[in-house]
N, C-alpha and C positions, 0 to 999 in steps of 0.2 A: 481718240487714238493717236498716239504720239508716233511720230516717223523716225527713223534713226537716221541722222546724218553722218555719213563717213567722212573723214577727211585724212588726210597724209601723206607721205610719199613712199614709194615701193622703189627699191634701188637694185640694178642689175650690173655687175662688172665683169666685163670678159678681157682678158690680156691677149695679144696675139704679138709674140716678140716682146719689144719694148713700148709697143703701142696699147694703149687702155681704151676701152669701148666702155663708156657709162650710160646706162640707160634708166632714166628716172619717168616714173610716171606719178604726176601729181593729182590727187583728188579732194574735191570741196575745196575748203577756204583753210590754207595752211596756217598753222599757230606756231607760236614760239616753241611749245614744247615738241612739234613736228621737227623742228631744227635742232633742239637738243638731242632727239634721237639719231638724226640723219648726218650730222656734221662729224661726229667721232667714226662712224663708219667709213666716209668718205675720206677722212684724214687718213685713217688706218689703210685703206687700200692703196692711196696714192704714195704714201710713205713708202711701201714695198717696192715702188719703181724708182729706180735711180733718177732718170730723166724723162719724167712722164709727159707724154703729148698726148693730151685725152680729147677724143671725139666723143662728143655728149649727144644724146638723143634725148628729148624732153617730150613725153607725151602729155599734152596739156587738155586734151579733149574732155577730161573731166574735171579741170580746175575751174573754180569760182573765183578765186583770187588769195589775197594774203591779209592776215591782220596786220595791222601798221607794225607792230613788233616783229612779226615774222617778215615782213618785207624788208625790214633793217637786217635781220638775220641773214635773208638771201643775198643782197648787196655784201655783207660782210664776207660771206661764204664765197662769192664770186671773187673779191678784192684778194682775198687769202690765196687763192689758187689760181689767179689771173695768168700767169705766164704757163700755167699748165695746159690751160685749154686750148685747144688747135682749132678745133670747129664744134659750134653749138647749134643744133637742128631742134627748132622749136615745132611740133606739129600741134596744131590748134584748131580750134573753130570760132573763134570769138575776136572780133576787130581788136579789142584792148590787148589780146596776146600780141597781135603783130607790133603794137605801139611799144609793149614790153620788152620784145625781142630788141627793137631800135634803140632803145634805152640801156639794155644791157650791152649792147655794143660798143657804149660810149665807155663802159668800165673794165671790159675784157680785150685782151691784146689779140684773141682769135676771131676768127670770123663768126658772126651770128645771123642765121637767117631764120624766117618764119615759114612754114609750109602748111597748106590746107590740105594737102595728101601726103599720107605717111610714105608711099612708094618713093616719092619725089624726094623726102627728108632722107629716107636711108641712102639713096643714091648719091645725093649731093656729099653725104658724110664718106663715101667710099672714094670719092674722087681725089 
């Protein structure tokens, strides 16, 4: 019996005045093809806002990791929108996600923090 393994990113975008709230839920092991789908959606959403300052909530509780090429895609996406990210809250339950948040902070102009509790992550974004 084969088991089905899902992977990918679901995206939610909410605008409040000029602020954009972006929520991402990552599932399984992300692939290059996942980024081929999500990148144009994100680019289009941010292009509609004149001076976007984006708060990002990433639900990584079901994320297993990235394929190498997908990790490169993730880095390129972050660098491309670097100045648009105000705060990035990563909600997860794995030690490597905490390290990933610290590495991401090197490449993004905004603040990046890792949280093990969803409520704390959302509260931090609202500050």
